N, CA, C and O atoms as a GROMACS GRO file, in nm:
protein
  448
    1MET      N    1  -0.793  -1.214  -2.032
    1MET     CA    2  -0.681  -1.207  -1.938
    1MET      C    3  -0.591  -1.262  -2.030
    1MET      O    4  -0.616  -1.341  -2.121
    2ILE      N    5  -0.477  -1.210  -1.999
    2ILE     CA    6  -0.327  -1.327  -2.101
    2ILE      C    7  -0.235  -1.362  -1.984
    2ILE      O    8  -0.163  -1.275  -1.934
    3PRO      N    9  -0.237  -1.460  -1.950
    3PRO     CA   10  -0.101  -1.515  -1.881
    3PRO      C   11   0.040  -1.485  -1.945
    3PRO      O   12   0.047  -1.488  -2.067
    4VAL      N   13   0.179  -1.448  -1.854
    4VAL     CA   14   0.257  -1.382  -1.908
    4VAL      C   15   0.328  -1.482  -2.001
    4VAL      O   16   0.401  -1.440  -2.090
    5SER      N   17   0.312  -1.591  -1.985
    5SER     CA   18   0.430  -1.708  -2.080
    5SER      C   19   0.348  -1.694  -2.212
    5SER      O   20   0.420  -1.699  -2.312
    6GLU      N   21   0.181  -1.674  -2.241
    6GLU     CA   22   0.139  -1.627  -2.361
    6GLU      C   23   0.158  -1.504  -2.415
    6GLU      O   24   0.145  -1.496  -2.537
    7ALA      N   25   0.195  -1.376  -2.336
    7ALA     CA   26   0.197  -1.229  -2.377
    7ALA      C   27   0.356  -1.249  -2.454
    7ALA      O   28   0.380  -1.206  -2.567
    8VAL      N   29   0.455  -1.322  -2.367
    8VAL     CA   30   0.596  -1.359  -2.434
    8VAL      C   31   0.597  -1.428  -2.531
    8VAL      O   32   0.669  -1.382  -2.620
    9ALA      N   33   0.550  -1.518  -2.554
    9ALA     CA   34   0.563  -1.593  -2.687
    9ALA      C   35   0.479  -1.540  -2.789
    9ALA      O   36   0.496  -1.589  -2.901
   10ALA      N   37   0.377  -1.435  -2.776
   10ALA     CA   38   0.328  -1.383  -2.872
   10ALA      C   39   0.320  -1.227  -2.850
   10ALA      O   40   0.218  -1.158  -2.845
   11PHE      N   41   0.453  -1.186  -2.837
   11PHE     CA   42   0.503  -1.042  -2.806
   11PHE      C   43   0.471  -0.940  -2.875
   11PHE      O   44   0.470  -0.824  -2.835
   12ASP      N   45   0.430  -0.993  -3.027
   12ASP     CA   46   0.432  -0.860  -3.131
   12ASP      C   47   0.270  -0.841  -3.136
   12ASP      O   48   0.217  -0.741  -3.185
   13GLN      N   49   0.182  -0.971  -3.065
   13GLN     CA   50   0.092  -0.949  -3.077
   13GLN      C   51  -0.008  -0.844  -2.957
   13GLN      O   52  -0.108  -0.773  -2.961
   14HIS      N   53   0.102  -0.895  -2.847
   14HIS     CA   54   0.087  -0.820  -2.742
   14HIS      C   55   0.105  -0.676  -2.703
   14HIS      O   56   0.031  -0.609  -2.631
   15ALA      N   57   0.211  -0.641  -2.760
   15ALA     CA   58   0.275  -0.515  -2.677
   15ALA      C   59   0.218  -0.411  -2.774
   15ALA      O   60   0.159  -0.410  -2.882
   16GLY      N   61   0.276  -0.304  -2.664
   16GLY     CA   62   0.198  -0.192  -2.714
   16GLY      C   63   0.085  -0.132  -2.662
   16GLY      O   64   0.086  -0.010  -2.642
   17LYS      N   65  -0.001  -0.190  -2.639
   17LYS     CA   66  -0.144  -0.175  -2.593
   17LYS      C   67  -0.195  -0.230  -2.414
   17LYS      O   68  -0.173  -0.334  -2.351
   18PRO      N   69  -0.255  -0.127  -2.388
   18PRO     CA   70  -0.318  -0.196  -2.299
   18PRO      C   71  -0.377  -0.364  -2.302
   18PRO      O   72  -0.448  -0.412  -2.390
   19GLN      N   73  -0.331  -0.425  -2.196
   19GLN     CA   74  -0.369  -0.521  -2.116
   19GLN      C   75  -0.402  -0.597  -2.004
   19GLN      O   76  -0.316  -0.605  -1.916
   20ARG      N   77  -0.508  -0.655  -1.988
   20ARG     CA   78  -0.472  -0.705  -1.815
   20ARG      C   79  -0.413  -0.921  -1.867
   20ARG      O   80  -0.453  -1.012  -1.939
   21TYR      N   81  -0.300  -0.890  -1.763
   21TYR     CA   82  -0.186  -1.038  -1.764
   21TYR      C   83  -0.186  -1.059  -1.623
   21TYR      O   84  -0.212  -0.989  -1.525
   22SER      N   85  -0.144  -1.195  -1.644
   22SER     CA   86  -0.171  -1.311  -1.503
   22SER      C   87  -0.042  -1.371  -1.506
   22SER      O   88   0.003  -1.411  -1.613
   23GLY      N   89   0.044  -1.384  -1.365
   23GLY     CA   90   0.107  -1.493  -1.359
   23GLY      C   91   0.117  -1.501  -1.179
   23GLY      O   92   0.028  -1.462  -1.103
   24ARG      N   93   0.228  -1.552  -1.146
   24ARG     CA   94   0.266  -1.616  -0.997
   24ARG      C   95   0.416  -1.499  -0.964
   24ARG      O   96   0.525  -1.500  -1.022
   25ILE      N   97   0.384  -1.438  -0.889
   25ILE     CA   98   0.476  -1.324  -0.812
   25ILE      C   99   0.585  -1.434  -0.760
   25ILE      O  100   0.577  -1.530  -0.683
   26THR      N  101   0.718  -1.362  -0.860
   26THR     CA  102   0.808  -1.448  -0.823
   26THR      C  103   0.932  -1.382  -0.760
   26THR      O  104   1.031  -1.443  -0.721
   27ASP      N  105   0.906  -1.214  -0.753
   27ASP     CA  106   1.025  -1.176  -0.665
   27ASP      C  107   0.945  -0.950  -0.680
   27ASP      O  108   0.882  -0.883  -0.762
   28VAL      N  109   1.010  -0.930  -0.535
   28VAL     CA  110   0.908  -0.793  -0.550
   28VAL      C  111   1.052  -0.705  -0.488
   28VAL      O  112   1.132  -0.743  -0.402
   29CYS      N  113   1.048  -0.578  -0.564
   29CYS     CA  114   1.124  -0.469  -0.484
   29CYS      C  115   1.176  -0.465  -0.332
   29CYS      O  116   1.087  -0.418  -0.262
   30GLN      N  117   1.267  -0.491  -0.270
   30GLN     CA  118   1.269  -0.469  -0.163
   30GLN      C  119   1.326  -0.337  -0.094
   30GLN      O  120   1.341  -0.311   0.025
   31ALA      N  121   1.344  -0.284  -0.175
   31ALA     CA  122   1.385  -0.107  -0.199
   31ALA      C  123   1.273  -0.032  -0.175
   31ALA      O  124   1.270   0.013  -0.060
   32GLN      N  125   1.176  -0.004  -0.248
   32GLN     CA  126   1.103   0.039  -0.222
   32GLN      C  127   1.000   0.003  -0.304
   32GLN      O  128   0.934   0.088  -0.365
   33GLU      N  129   0.979  -0.128  -0.312
   33GLU     CA  130   0.807  -0.187  -0.358
   33GLU      C  131   0.742  -0.134  -0.458
   33GLU      O  132   0.622  -0.132  -0.485
   34CYS      N  133   0.877  -0.070  -0.532
   34CYS     CA  134   0.840  -0.041  -0.661
   34CYS      C  135   0.798  -0.170  -0.794
   34CYS      O  136   0.739  -0.116  -0.887
   35TRP      N  137   0.810  -0.253  -0.805
   35TRP     CA  138   0.835  -0.347  -0.907
   35TRP      C  139   0.788  -0.484  -0.846
   35TRP      O  140   0.808  -0.499  -0.726
   36MET      N  141   0.723  -0.592  -0.922
   36MET     CA  142   0.749  -0.726  -0.901
   36MET      C  143   0.775  -0.771  -1.012
   36MET      O  144   0.784  -0.683  -1.098
   37VAL      N  145   0.806  -0.960  -1.077
   37VAL     CA  146   0.831  -1.026  -1.141
   37VAL      C  147   0.697  -1.134  -1.149
   37VAL      O  148   0.662  -1.214  -1.062
   38LEU      N  149   0.649  -1.117  -1.250
   38LEU     CA  150   0.547  -1.231  -1.269
   38LEU      C  151   0.606  -1.354  -1.313
   38LEU      O  152   0.723  -1.353  -1.352
   39GLU      N  153   0.541  -1.461  -1.310
   39GLU     CA  154   0.651  -1.607  -1.402
   39GLU      C  155   0.496  -1.661  -1.410
   39GLU      O  156   0.406  -1.674  -1.328
   40ASP      N  157   0.515  -1.690  -1.578
   40ASP     CA  158   0.401  -1.791  -1.575
   40ASP      C  159   0.466  -1.946  -1.656
   40ASP      O  160   0.579  -1.929  -1.701
   41ASN      N  161   0.422  -2.057  -1.673
   41ASN     CA  162   0.529  -2.145  -1.759
   41ASN      C  163   0.650  -2.148  -1.747
   41ASN      O  164   0.702  -2.243  -1.806
   42GLY      N  165   0.731  -2.068  -1.685
   42GLY     CA  166   0.853  -2.058  -1.707
   42GLY      C  167   0.899  -1.914  -1.770
   42GLY      O  168   1.013  -1.869  -1.769
   43GLN      N  169   0.831  -1.879  -1.803
   43GLN     CA  170   0.857  -1.700  -1.847
   43GLN      C  171   0.811  -1.618  -1.762
   43GLN      O  172   0.723  -1.633  -1.677
   44THR      N  173   0.904  -1.492  -1.802
   44THR     CA  174   0.905  -1.380  -1.685
   44THR      C  175   0.839  -1.241  -1.715
   44THR      O  176   0.816  -1.235  -1.836
   45ALA      N  177   0.810  -1.152  -1.664
   45ALA     CA  178   0.801  -1.013  -1.719
   45ALA      C  179   0.801  -0.947  -1.575
   45ALA      O  180   0.741  -0.990  -1.476
   46ARG      N  181   0.887  -0.823  -1.584
   46ARG     CA  182   0.887  -0.729  -1.463
   46ARG      C  183   0.778  -0.658  -1.474
   46ARG      O  184   0.758  -0.597  -1.579
   47VAL      N  185   0.668  -0.650  -1.349
   47VAL     CA  186   0.572  -0.543  -1.364
   47VAL      C  187   0.649  -0.389  -1.311
   47VAL      O  188   0.746  -0.411  -1.239
   48MET      N  189   0.630  -0.292  -1.327
   48MET     CA  190   0.662  -0.159  -1.307
   48MET      C  191   0.594  -0.067  -1.317
   48MET      O  192   0.560  -0.014  -1.423
   49PHE      N  193   0.549  -0.021  -1.161
   49PHE     CA  194   0.417   0.031  -1.160
   49PHE      C  195   0.403   0.203  -1.214
   49PHE      O  196   0.455   0.305  -1.167
   50LYS      N  197   0.352   0.193  -1.278
   50LYS     CA  198   0.365   0.357  -1.364
   50LYS      C  199   0.365   0.490  -1.265
   50LYS      O  200   0.273   0.529  -1.193
   51ASP      N  201   0.455   0.530  -1.277
   51ASP     CA  202   0.434   0.661  -1.186
   51ASP      C  203   0.445   0.640  -1.046
   51ASP      O  204   0.412   0.714  -0.954
   52HIS      N  205   0.516   0.489  -1.045
   52HIS     CA  206   0.513   0.520  -0.864
   52HIS      C  207   0.401   0.475  -0.801
   52HIS      O  208   0.386   0.403  -0.703
   53ALA      N  209   0.313   0.538  -0.885
   53ALA     CA  210   0.144   0.532  -0.815
   53ALA      C  211   0.092   0.455  -0.734
   53ALA      O  212  -0.014   0.483  -0.677
   54PHE      N  213   0.158   0.346  -0.717
   54PHE     CA  214   0.084   0.226  -0.612
   54PHE      C  215   0.262   0.138  -0.570
   54PHE      O  216   0.367   0.160  -0.631
   55LEU      N  217   0.246   0.060  -0.473
   55LEU     CA  218   0.321  -0.020  -0.395
   55LEU      C  219   0.262  -0.143  -0.338
   55LEU      O  220   0.145  -0.158  -0.304
   56ILE      N  221   0.360  -0.230  -0.332
   56ILE     CA  222   0.283  -0.351  -0.281
   56ILE      C  223   0.363  -0.400  -0.171
   56ILE      O  224   0.480  -0.364  -0.163
   57PRO      N  225   0.306  -0.492  -0.073
   57PRO     CA  226   0.444  -0.546   0.057
   57PRO      C  227   0.547  -0.618  -0.019
   57PRO      O  228   0.536  -0.698  -0.112
   58LYS      N  229   0.655  -0.570   0.044
   58LYS     CA  230   0.790  -0.655  -0.009
   58LYS      C  231   0.732  -0.844   0.027
   58LYS      O  232   0.785  -0.923  -0.052
   59ASP      N  233   0.675  -0.883   0.090
   59ASP     CA  234   0.681  -0.998   0.104
   59ASP      C  235   0.535  -1.104   0.047
   59ASP      O  236   0.494  -1.212   0.090
   60SER      N  237   0.488  -1.018  -0.063
   60SER     CA  238   0.390  -1.037  -0.170
   60SER      C  239   0.422  -1.191  -0.276
   60SER      O  240   0.509  -1.219  -0.359
   61SER      N  241   0.297  -1.265  -0.217
   61SER     CA  242   0.313  -1.388  -0.325
   61SER      C  243   0.202  -1.388  -0.360
   61SER      O  244   0.104  -1.318  -0.336
   62GLY      N  245   0.236  -1.533  -0.462
   62GLY     CA  246   0.074  -1.611  -0.484
   62GLY      C  247   0.022  -1.533  -0.631
   62GLY      O  248   0.101  -1.442  -0.660
   63ARG      N  249  -0.052  -1.542  -0.695
   63ARG     CA  250  -0.084  -1.494  -0.822
   63ARG      C  251  -0.132  -1.357  -0.801
   63ARG      O  252  -0.162  -1.308  -0.692
   64ALA      N  253  -0.139  -1.285  -0.943
   64ALA     CA  254  -0.150  -1.152  -0.971
   64ALA      C  255  -0.219  -1.145  -1.085
   64ALA      O  256  -0.228  -1.246  -1.155
   65GLU      N  257  -0.284  -1.019  -1.126
   65GLU     CA  258  -0.353  -1.004  -1.236
   65GLU      C  259  -0.334  -0.795  -1.220
   65GLU      O  260  -0.372  -0.707  -1.142
   66VAL      N  261  -0.269  -0.803  -1.326
   66VAL     CA  262  -0.220  -0.630  -1.378
   66VAL      C  263  -0.271  -0.628  -1.529
   66VAL      O  264  -0.288  -0.709  -1.620
   67VAL      N  265  -0.289  -0.469  -1.503
   67VAL     CA  266  -0.377  -0.390  -1.623
   67VAL      C  267  -0.216  -0.322  -1.668
   67VAL      O  268  -0.130  -0.271  -1.596
   68GLY      N  269  -0.219  -0.343  -1.806
   68GLY     CA  270  -0.041  -0.238  -1.806
   68GLY      C  271   0.005  -0.268  -1.983
   68GLY      O  272  -0.072  -0.311  -2.068
   69VAL      N  273   0.126  -0.239  -2.001
   69VAL     CA  274   0.146  -0.257  -2.142
   69VAL      C  275   0.329  -0.316  -2.176
   69VAL      O  276   0.439  -0.268  -2.151
   70LEU      N  277   0.287  -0.427  -2.234
   70LEU     CA  278   0.387  -0.481  -2.218
   70LEU      C  279   0.482  -0.462  -2.352
   70LEU      O  280   0.441  -0.450  -2.468
   71SER      N  281   0.639  -0.464  -2.300
   71SER     CA  282   0.743  -0.404  -2.371
   71SER      C  283   0.845  -0.508  -2.346
   71SER      O  284   0.852  -0.594  -2.259
   72ARG      N  285   0.933  -0.474  -2.460
   72ARG     CA  286   1.085  -0.596  -2.413
   72ARG      C  287   1.151  -0.421  -2.392
   72ARG      O  288   1.112  -0.307  -2.419
   73LYS      N  289   1.303  -0.502  -2.311
   73LYS     CA  290   1.345  -0.405  -2.265
   73LYS      C  291   1.490  -0.476  -2.257
   73LYS      O  292   1.496  -0.591  -2.213
   74GLU      N  293   1.654  -0.380  -2.317
   74GLU     CA  294   1.748  -0.387  -2.287
   74GLU      C  295   1.831  -0.401  -2.171
   74GLU      O  296   1.940  -0.359  -2.208
   75LEU      N  297   1.838  -0.427  -2.087
   75LEU     CA  298   1.939  -0.374  -1.987
   75LEU      C  299   2.092  -0.406  -2.008
   75LEU      O  300   2.155  -0.504  -2.047
   76ALA      N  301   2.125  -0.270  -1.962
   76ALA     CA  302   2.296  -0.254  -1.873
   76ALA      C  303   2.349  -0.286  -1.788
   76ALA      O  304   2.309  -0.247  -1.678
   77PRO      N  305   2.461  -0.369  -1.797
   77PRO     CA  306   2.510  -0.447  -1.706
   77PRO      C  307   2.485  -0.380  -1.569
   77PRO      O  308   2.474  -0.455  -1.473
   78GLU      N  309   2.474  -0.248  -1.549
   78GLU     CA  310   2.499  -0.178  -1.393
   78GLU      C  311   2.322  -0.189  -1.349
   78GLU      O  312   2.291  -0.178  -1.230
   79GLN      N  313   2.207  -0.213  -1.464
   79GLN     CA  314   2.086  -0.172  -1.434
   79GLN      C  315   2.048  -0.356  -1.420
   79GLN      O  316   1.936  -0.385  -1.379
   80VAL      N  317   2.140  -0.463  -1.454
   80VAL     CA  318   2.065  -0.553  -1.416
   80VAL      C  319   2.142  -0.583  -1.274
   80VAL      O  320   2.069  -0.636  -1.191
   81GLU      N  321   2.273  -0.558  -1.232
   81GLU     CA  322   2.317  -0.591  -1.045
   81GLU      C  323   2.223  -0.472  -1.001
   81GLU      O  324   2.234  -0.474  -0.879
   82HIS      N  325   2.144  -0.379  -1.030
   82HIS     CA  326   2.043  -0.317  -0.974
   82HIS      C  327   1.954  -0.370  -0.947
   82HIS      O  328   1.914  -0.359  -0.831
   83MET      N  329   1.888  -0.443  -1.029
   83MET     CA  330   1.754  -0.497  -1.029
   83MET      C  331   1.801  -0.617  -0.962
   83MET      O  332   1.694  -0.658  -0.920
   84ARG      N  333   1.870  -0.684  -0.931
   84ARG     CA  334   1.898  -0.847  -0.878
   84ARG      C  335   1.972  -0.784  -0.719
   84ARG      O  336   2.002  -0.873  -0.639
   85GLU      N  337   2.003  -0.627  -0.674
   85GLU     CA  338   2.027  -0.612  -0.592
   85GLU      C  339   1.899  -0.572  -0.443
   85GLU      O  340   1.888  -0.609  -0.326
   86ASP      N  341   1.812  -0.459  -0.553
   86ASP     CA  342   1.695  -0.488  -0.472
   86ASP      C  343   1.601  -0.550  -0.514
   86ASP      O  344   1.487  -0.503  -0.502
   87GLY      N  345   1.621  -0.662  -0.570
   87GLY     CA  346   1.553  -0.758  -0.523
   87GLY      C  347   1.540  -0.865  -0.388
   87GLY      O  348   1.537  -0.839  -0.268
   88LYS      N  349   1.534  -0.972  -0.448
   88LYS     CA  350   1.598  -1.102  -0.340
   88LYS      C  351   1.699  -1.169  -0.378
   88LYS      O  352   1.739  -1.271  -0.322
   89GLY      N  353   1.751  -1.117  -0.479
   89GLY     CA  354   1.880  -1.149  -0.502
   89GLY      C  355   1.890  -1.253  -0.617
   89GLY      O  356   1.999  -1.302  -0.646
   90LEU      N  357   1.742  -1.296  -0.702
   90LEU     CA  358   1.736  -1.371  -0.760
   90LEU      C  359   1.840  -1.391  -0.919
   90LEU      O  360   1.954  -1.351  -0.896
   91ALA      N  361   1.826  -1.428  -1.028
   91ALA     CA  362   1.894  -1.378  -1.131
   91ALA      C  363   1.784  -1.332  -1.228
   91ALA      O  364   1.666  -1.361  -1.246
   92VAL      N  365   1.903  -1.219  -1.300
   92VAL     CA  366   1.804  -1.102  -1.395
   92VAL      C  367   1.864  -1.080  -1.550
   92VAL      O  368   1.965  -1.012  -1.565
   93SER      N  369   1.803  -1.136  -1.651
   93SER     CA  370   1.880  -1.100  -1.744
   93SER      C  371   1.892  -0.990  -1.825
   93SER      O  372   1.838  -0.889  -1.779
   94SER      N  373   1.934  -0.980  -1.909
   94SER     CA  374   1.954  -0.861  -1.976
   94SER      C  375   1.886  -0.808  -2.092
   94SER      O  376   1.894  -0.703  -2.156
   95VAL      N  377   1.814  -0.914  -2.099
   95VAL     CA  378   1.695  -0.852  -2.214
   95VAL      C  379   1.564  -0.902  -2.146
   95VAL      O  380   1.533  -1.021  -2.145
   96GLU      N  381   1.488  -0.802  -2.087
   96GLU     CA  382   1.401  -0.848  -1.985
   96GLU      C  383   1.219  -0.796  -2.044
   96GLU      O  384   1.225  -0.674  -2.065
   97TYR      N  385   1.123  -0.831  -2.064
   97TYR     CA  386   0.988  -0.831  -2.065
   97TYR      C  387   0.923  -0.760  -1.987
   97TYR      O  388   0.898  -0.807  -1.876
   98ARG      N  389   0.880  -0.636  -2.019
   98ARG     CA  390   0.855  -0.541  -1.894
   98ARG      C  391   0.666  -0.512  -1.902
   98ARG      O  392   0.618  -0.512  -2.016
   99ILE      N  393   0.603  -0.498  -1.823
   99ILE     CA  394   0.458  -0.467  -1.823
   99ILE      C  395   0.462  -0.335  -1.749
   99ILE      O  396   0.479  -0.347  -1.628
  100VAL      N  397   0.447  -0.179  -1.807
  100VAL     CA  398   0.392  -0.085  -1.714
  100VAL      C  399   0.269  -0.107  -1.651
  100VAL      O  400   0.203  -0.159  -1.741
  101ALA      N  401   0.201  -0.099  -1.558
  101ALA     CA  402   0.117  -0.139  -1.551
  101ALA      C  403   0.036   0.016  -1.454
  101ALA      O  404   0.100   0.095  -1.383
  102GLU      N  405  -0.072   0.020  -1.474
  102GLU     CA  406  -0.161   0.150  -1.395
  102GLU      C  407  -0.273   0.067  -1.284
  102GLU      O  408  -0.359   0.135  -1.228
  103GLY      N  409  -0.267  -0.028  -1.267
  103GLY     CA  410  -0.319  -0.124  -1.136
  103GLY      C  411  -0.282  -0.259  -1.179
  103GLY      O  412  -0.251  -0.308  -1.287
  104ALA      N  413  -0.297  -0.310  -1.036
  104ALA     CA  414  -0.281  -0.515  -0.970
  104ALA      C  415  -0.385  -0.530  -0.858
  104ALA      O  416  -0.439  -0.467  -0.767
  105GLU      N  417  -0.382  -0.644  -0.916
  105GLU     CA  418  -0.470  -0.737  -0.869
  105GLU      C  419  -0.390  -0.872  -0.751
  105GLU      O  420  -0.390  -0.983  -0.804
  106LEU      N  421  -0.349  -0.869  -0.652
  106LEU     CA  422  -0.299  -0.959  -0.603
  106LEU      C  423  -0.401  -1.043  -0.553
  106LEU      O  424  -0.510  -0.998  -0.518
  107GLU      N  425  -0.364  -1.184  -0.547
  107GLU     CA  426  -0.453  -1.301  -0.453
  107GLU      C  427  -0.319  -1.339  -0.370
  107GLU      O  428  -0.213  -1.395  -0.399
  108THR      N  429  -0.364  -1.292  -0.270
  108THR     CA  430  -0.232  -1.310  -0.182
  108THR      C  431  -0.224  -1.411  -0.093
  108THR      O  432  -0.311  -1.407  -0.006
  109VAL      N  433  -0.123  -1.531  -0.086
  109VAL     CA  434  -0.119  -1.616   0.005
  109VAL      C  435  -0.126  -1.604   0.153
  109VAL      O  436  -0.029  -1.543   0.198
  110PRO      N  437  -0.232  -1.652   0.263
  110PRO     CA  438  -0.223  -1.635   0.421
  110PRO      C  439  -0.142  -1.688   0.441
  110PRO      O  440  -0.131  -1.801   0.392
  111ALA      N  441  -0.027  -1.626   0.538
  111ALA     CA  442   0.100  -1.684   0.631
  111ALA      C  443   0.075  -1.775   0.704
  111ALA      O  444  -0.030  -1.769   0.766
  112GLY      N  445   0.143  -1.863   0.716
  112GLY     CA  446   0.124  -1.977   0.826
  112GLY      C  447   0.068  -2.082   0.740
  112GLY      O  448   0.038  -2.191   0.788
   0.00000   0.00000   0.00000
């Protein structure tokens, strides 16, 4: 398992092949529950769920592990705004790291 921060720091070593990544959930799509953002040591990656095959609850938090393929994507201004609006209003970079995931395991934090 590779923390998101290590994957981003050594992008060329990790990109383009299925691997297991980990991080803390910082944002979840509030519209369709079809993506989440994982953070580790200040680095983030947006996790897109391959073919919308699965969704996660809007209020998901805590740590997560995903199996997927890492890439880097440049977003147009309208895509940046769309991602910001569909999330919790957090800042979105015009260049982001993405993991297209085939599966996810959430370590949810109990409410209260």
